[in-house]
Structures are given as structure tokens and as C-alpha cells.
C-alpha positions as CSV (number, residue, x, y, z in Angstrom):
1,M,7.6,-18.3,4.4
2,A,5.6,-14.9,4.0
3,L,6.6,-12.4,6.7
4,Q,3.7,-11.1,8.8
5,I,4.0,-7.6,10.7
6,T,1.1,-6.2,12.9
7,G,0.7,-3.3,14.4
8,L,0.3,-1.5,11.0
9,G,-2.7,-0.5,8.8
10,V,-3.5,-0.2,5.3
11,A,-3.0,3.4,5.7
12,D,0.8,2.5,7.2
13,Y,1.2,0.4,4.0
14,Q,-0.1,2.9,1.3
15,E,2.3,5.5,3.0
16,I,5.6,3.1,2.8
17,V,4.7,2.6,-0.9
18,E,4.4,6.1,-1.7
19,A,7.9,6.3,0.3
20,L,9.8,3.9,-1.5
21,L,8.2,5.2,-5.2
22,V,9.6,8.8,-4.0
23,A,13.2,7.0,-2.8
24,S,13.2,5.3,-6.5
25,D,13.5,8.8,-7.8
26,H,16.6,9.4,-5.8
27,A,18.2,6.0,-6.0
28,G,22.1,5.9,-6.5
29,G,21.6,3.9,-9.5
30,P,19.1,2.2,-11.9
31,E,19.2,-1.3,-10.1
32,V,18.1,0.4,-6.8
33,A,15.5,2.5,-8.3
34,E,14.3,-0.6,-10.2
35,R,14.5,-2.7,-6.8
36,R,12.6,0.2,-4.7
37,R,9.8,0.3,-7.4
38,E,9.2,-3.4,-7.7
39,I,8.7,-3.5,-3.9
40,A,6.2,-0.6,-3.8
41,D,4.4,-2.5,-6.8
42,R,4.3,-5.8,-5.0
43,I,3.0,-4.0,-1.9
44,G,0.3,-2.1,-3.7
45,V,-0.7,-5.3,-5.5
46,A,-1.5,-6.7,-2.2
47,L,-3.4,-4.2,-0.9
48,E,-5.4,-4.0,-3.4
49,T,-6.6,-7.8,-2.8
50,L,-7.6,-6.6,0.8
51,P,-11.2,-5.9,1.1
52,P,-12.6,-2.3,1.7
53,P,-12.2,-0.9,5.1
54,R,-14.8,-0.9,7.4
55,E,-15.3,2.9,7.5
56,A,-15.9,2.5,3.5
57,L,-18.6,-0.5,4.3
58,E,-20.5,1.9,6.7
59,A,-20.1,5.4,4.5
60,R,-21.5,3.0,1.6
61,E,-24.7,2.1,3.9
62,A,-25.1,5.3,4.8
63,V,-25.6,6.4,1.7
64,R,-27.7,3.2,0.7
65,G,-30.1,4.2,3.3
66,Q,-31.2,7.8,2.5
């Protein structure tokens, strides 16, 4: 069963990934650091499967229209 969190956007998840990577550099041990990197990688992979944000699509269309 997948956990569903509402109210967060892609930028929020990107910030979480960045925080996990920074935290892995300051982890109490190699196991904790590896776990934080693993979680960050899994979230990052999931983010890459999402369609581009609407703003990016609108910007692309604006460039094509010029």
C-alpha cells in the first residue's frame, strides 16, 4: 500500500530530497547515511515519472508560438 500525502507540490518533494542528501552527509553512521540516500533516490525516481508542471508546458507553448 502506497502512502499518499496531500498538500505538497513537486518543489516540496525536491526540497525533501535535497534535505535528505544533506542530512546523509551528517549522519551518525554509514547505515543511516545510506538509508537517507536510498530514500532520496527513491523519491527522485518517483518525481522523474511525473509529467512536467503546467508552467513548463505553457512556457514551451509560448516559445513555439513566437
